[in-house]
C-alpha positions, 0 to 999 in steps of 0.5 A: 293295474287299478284294482281295489284296495281293501280298506275296511278296519284301516279307519277309513272314512268312506268305508268303516264310517258307513253306520253313522254316514248312512245308518246303516253298515254293510251296503256299498259306498261309493261316495267322499271323493277319494279312490279305492285305487293304490297311489303310485309306488313313487309316493309310497316309496317317497313316504317309506323313505321319508319315515325310515327316519325317525324324527317326524318333526315340524318340517318347511317345503322345500326347493324340490316342493316348490320346483315340482310345482311349477315345473308340473304346471309348465307341462301340464297346463303350459303356465308359466307361474313364478316360485314367490306366487306359491303358498303352500297350504294344509288343504284347500277347504283351509283355503277357502276358509281363509281367503274369506276372512281375507278379502271379505267382511261380514254379510259382505255378498259371495258367488257360489255356483249350486249346486256345490262341493258343501264347504263352498257354503258352509265356509259362507254361511259359517263366516256370516257371508251372503251366499250368492248363487248363481244356479246352474242349467241342467238340460238334457244331460248338459250343464250349463251357467245362466251368465245373466244371472251371473252378472246381476249377483256380481253386481253385489259380490266381493268374492266369487269361489270357482269349482273348476272342474265342477264338482258335482256335476264334472263340468270342465269350463271352457276358456271361453266361459272362463274368460267371461267369468273373469270378464265379468269379475273384472268388470266389478272388482270381484275377488276369483277363489279358484278350486282346481283341485280336479284340473289334472282330472279331465278327460277330452280337453285340456284344462284352462288354469282361469289364473292363466288368462289375461286380466286374470292376474290383479284378481284371482288364487288358485288353489290345487293339490296332488290329493286327488290327482294321486289319492293323497287326500289324506297326507293334507297337503295343497298350496295356492298360487297367488300372481297379485302381491297384494292378495298373496300378502293378504292371504298369508296374513290370515294363514298365519294368523292360524298357526299353518306354517309347518308342513306335514313332512310325508306330504311334502315328499310325496308332491315331490314325487308325484310331480317328478314321477307320476304322470305316467301313472296319471295318463294310465289313471285317465284311462281308467277312469274313462273305462268307468265312465263309459261302462256306467253310462251305457249301462244306465241308459240301455238298462235303467233310463229312468235315470240321465248321466249327465256328460261325464267331463273331468273328475272321478265323480258322476252327475246322476239325474234321477229326477224321472224316478219319482221320488223326493229327496229323503225317498231317493236316499232311502231308495239308493240306500236301503233298496239297492244297498248303495252309499252315493252323496244325495245331491240335495247335499249340494245345495236346492240346486242338487235335488233330485241328483246323486253322486257317484264315485267311480275311482274303483274297480270295475268290479264294484262298479259291476255289483253297484249296477246289478243292485241298483238295476235289481232295485230299479226293477222293484219300483217299476213295478 
């Protein structure tokens, strides 16, 4: 069911941009966070049907669009949301940037938990705000939060950019951890912007939307999209859930300034389709990703003990601790590219806290992953000599 689709020659960032990204062509790309797998047939059918109408003009967000989001959150997460809380958007990164404009002023402090998806850092810096870095703790294959440091940073912060589940470490935060972060933010009047774009892809536990917790309504904005879940990121369709009317108005003001009112007609119908009929496909995808994860973890543990695979709890991304190879970050990247023939995301690109790590995308076929692991093992054998 989940075989890799040939993507070369389609203007694909992952496969057709290797030389610009890595300085060499012909390597195996396992980096940017989209999958080599076909989107669900319900999404394909909805897009084809919409494309058959020959006018692709300005598009509104339909009743079915809003109801699909409401029903999805109720069935998947048990969170009953109101239609008026939903603000359609064109992407989570756009929401990060507009939120910074809406809720902070130049030189205000914003908490980010590093290592982190790079736009978290760049969006803060590009708007002239201060990054308050709450470094995550990596030890023995586990990721944890330094709560003492988090509260210290909260005392001088206006905003907290939460990534839940966390990218790149694949950590799925527990309800207790979310409650503790929320309590601290509430105490110090810090607004929480929660990027939960990977929340449909949590394994072995259930995702808790931070916005569903007590006290959350006053201070949280939840960012989500079907893009990662159903591999439709190119359709640029997302949304926010903002229960607090004042926060919603402040965000919507920035949204209107940016002229982002009209939606992508194909993104709209795709969201409607996958939220209505994509759940069976999603459950099968999660089984596939768990198999891939177990394969990677067992292969590396058995044959490449120099690398530690952090516990994979969510997303189709895996976090590899490569510090045991004894290479600096430049050497580590060059090793993966030029010795192993693999294009991964360097941990250092997620901030200094990611030094010595690499991020691996397993959203592909088992055949490609087997090829990648064999190439990596062969390269490691040369390093050992």
